[in-house]
Backbone as CSV, one residue per row, in Angstrom:
resi,resn,N_x,N_y,N_z,CA_x,CA_y,CA_z,C_x,C_y,C_z
1,MET,107.493,69.287,67.587,108.093,68.662,68.786,106.983,68.081,69.638
2,PRO,105.926,68.715,69.682,104.858,68.049,70.676,104.559,66.582,70.333
3,GLU,104.599,66.204,68.971,104.496,64.879,68.765,105.441,63.904,69.312
4,GLN,106.731,64.304,69.247,107.702,63.523,69.919,107.507,63.317,71.369
5,THR,107.038,64.510,72.194,106.746,64.221,73.505,105.589,63.303,73.817
6,ALA,104.547,63.382,73.007,103.339,62.521,73.186,103.846,61.190,72.849
7,HIS,104.691,60.979,71.886,105.072,59.625,71.453,105.980,58.936,72.516
8,ALA,106.863,59.719,73.098,107.747,59.308,74.168,106.973,58.659,75.259
9,HIS,105.895,59.280,75.692,105.079,58.686,76.848,104.286,57.543,76.437
10,LYS,104.214,57.130,75.235,103.328,55.922,74.703,104.324,55.240,73.733
11,PRO,105.320,54.657,74.186,106.338,53.900,73.284,105.699,52.665,72.555
12,PHE,104.666,51.943,73.382,104.094,50.820,72.879,102.714,50.965,72.092
13,GLU,102.402,52.219,71.994,101.196,52.399,71.338,101.229,51.844,69.915
14,GLY,100.281,51.103,69.474,100.246,50.498,68.086,101.090,49.070,68.005
15,LYS,101.703,48.802,69.099,102.409,47.465,69.242,101.737,46.610,70.137
16,ILE,101.271,47.217,71.117,100.455,46.347,72.226,99.124,46.997,72.458
17,SER,98.139,46.064,72.342,96.739,46.528,72.259,96.332,47.523,73.484
18,GLU,95.479,48.255,73.400,95.021,49.211,74.416,94.509,48.472,75.591
19,GLU,93.809,47.277,75.364,93.341,46.557,76.507,94.310,46.015,77.426
20,THR,95.487,45.390,76.732,96.624,45.064,77.408,97.284,46.182,78.186
21,ARG,97.443,47.367,77.511,98.186,48.347,78.341,97.375,48.854,79.501
22,GLN,96.080,48.794,79.310,95.189,49.183,80.472,95.316,48.131,81.695
23,HIS,95.447,46.778,81.335,95.648,45.843,82.207,97.004,46.161,83.004
24,PHE,97.979,46.445,82.313,99.393,46.829,82.870,99.245,48.010,83.770
25,ARG,98.406,48.979,83.513,98.357,50.175,84.222,97.725,49.916,85.448
26,THR,96.465,48.930,85.375,95.769,48.705,86.593,96.723,47.811,87.492
27,ALA,97.330,46.895,86.956,98.287,46.104,87.819,99.291,46.970,88.589
28,ARG,99.950,48.007,87.824,100.838,48.877,88.443,100.285,49.680,89.570
29,GLU,98.976,50.065,89.339,98.368,50.959,90.400,98.120,50.081,91.663
30,GLU,97.698,48.631,91.353,97.403,47.957,92.568,98.605,47.494,93.259
31,PHE,99.760,47.276,92.503,101.011,46.932,93.155,101.461,48.172,93.925
32,HIS,101.322,49.340,93.557,101.722,50.469,94.280,100.835,50.677,95.583
33,LYS,99.522,50.381,95.492,98.587,50.473,96.665,99.168,49.310,97.604
34,SER,99.428,48.180,97.183,99.976,47.086,98.111,101.234,47.333,98.845
35,ILE,102.194,48.101,98.129,103.371,48.509,98.676,103.191,49.526,99.706
36,GLU,102.103,50.498,99.493,101.981,51.500,100.327,101.447,51.074,101.616
37,GLY,100.661,49.936,101.565,100.065,49.221,102.896,101.164,48.655,103.717
38,ILE,102.380,48.350,103.083,103.289,47.575,103.827,104.273,48.624,104.349
39,LEU,104.589,49.487,103.756,105.595,50.415,104.085,105.140,51.583,105.063
40,PRO,105.865,52.111,105.982,105.435,53.129,106.908,105.238,54.429,106.224
41,PRO,104.356,55.198,106.588,103.967,56.406,105.785,105.174,57.395,105.793
42,GLU,106.136,57.357,106.835,107.187,58.267,106.898,108.161,58.000,105.694
43,LEU,108.120,56.756,105.244,109.072,56.433,104.180,108.545,57.170,102.835
44,ALA,107.358,57.270,102.672,106.781,58.034,101.404,107.031,59.469,101.518
45,GLU,106.986,60.001,102.765,107.368,61.458,102.974,108.846,61.654,102.693
46,HIS,109.617,60.761,103.175,111.085,60.874,103.106,111.460,60.762,101.572
47,ARG,110.887,59.918,100.843,111.113,59.494,99.353,110.721,60.843,98.631
48,ARG,109.556,61.451,98.894,109.222,62.626,98.317,110.171,63.818,98.509
49,LYS,110.591,63.937,99.650,111.545,64.969,99.909,113.022,64.787,99.273
50,ALA,113.287,63.463,99.213,114.582,63.207,98.480,114.536,63.391,97.066
51,ARG,113.445,63.175,96.446,113.181,63.383,95.099,113.179,64.842,94.824
52,LYS,112.580,65.564,95.733,112.677,67.039,95.368,114.180,67.703,95.448
53,GLU,115.005,67.089,96.368,116.224,67.480,96.515,117.011,67.287,95.419
54,ILE,116.776,65.997,94.753,117.529,65.630,93.525,117.121,66.588,92.488
55,LEU,115.907,66.927,92.349,115.328,67.954,91.360,116.067,69.339,91.442
56,LEU,116.040,69.698,92.740,116.731,70.939,93.014,118.182,70.980,92.658
57,ALA,118.900,69.799,92.929,120.272,69.790,92.472,120.453,69.884,90.936
58,TRP,119.723,69.231,90.307,119.652,69.232,88.900,119.524,70.748,88.292
59,ARG,118.566,71.283,88.987,118.018,72.721,88.590,119.234,73.746,88.864
60,SER,119.833,73.384,89.949,121.187,74.171,90.258,122.289,74.069,89.203
61,MET,122.473,72.759,88.780,123.507,72.518,87.895,123.194,73.113,86.444
62,ILE,121.986,73.024,86.119,121.389,73.693,84.824,121.575,75.195,84.941
63,ASP,121.227,75.825,85.968,121.380,77.186,86.183,122.794,77.722,86.055
64,ALA,123.646,76.987,86.718,124.891,77.309,86.706,125.698,77.098,85.321
65,THR,125.233,76.090,84.546,125.839,75.926,83.219,125.244,77.081,82.291
66,LEU,123.887,77.442,82.436,123.416,78.466,81.690,124.169,79.854,82.030
67,GLU,124.394,80.048,83.171,125.251,81.286,83.567,126.584,81.346,82.859
68,ARG,127.176,80.289,82.812,128.491,80.087,82.349,128.414,80.306,80.759
69,MET,127.323,79.965,80.184,127.176,79.960,78.731,126.924,81.485,78.379
70,ASP,126.331,82.188,79.427,125.983,83.693,79.048,127.397,84.583,79.291
71,GLU,128.271,83.995,79.996,129.555,84.884,80.287,130.326,85.004,79.020
72,PRO,130.981,86.122,78.731,131.693,86.255,77.673,132.899,85.500,77.701
73,LYS,133.364,85.021,76.621,134.577,84.093,76.529,135.754,84.761,77.009
74,LYS,136.507,84.144,77.918,137.778,84.737,78.284,138.952,84.254,77.492
75,LYS,139.814,85.432,77.263,141.045,84.879,76.443,142.127,84.519,77.353
76,ALA,142.850,83.489,76.912,143.927,83.011,77.768,145.187,83.752,77.680
């Protein structure tokens, strides 16, 4: 299974040269830096908190589903 996870993070490995992929990574980093310079710092903090809330909501849904799976089946 670790091979699938590693492969999922590098879907273009072997299809696009490492040099090209590095240029894309650098371009993405520079783009992010330029956007950070334009947007107010409060937005980044708000976005971080919103992402955390979304993840907590997913965690809650998963926990509830796991709890229901552990309950014995009820007869109708």
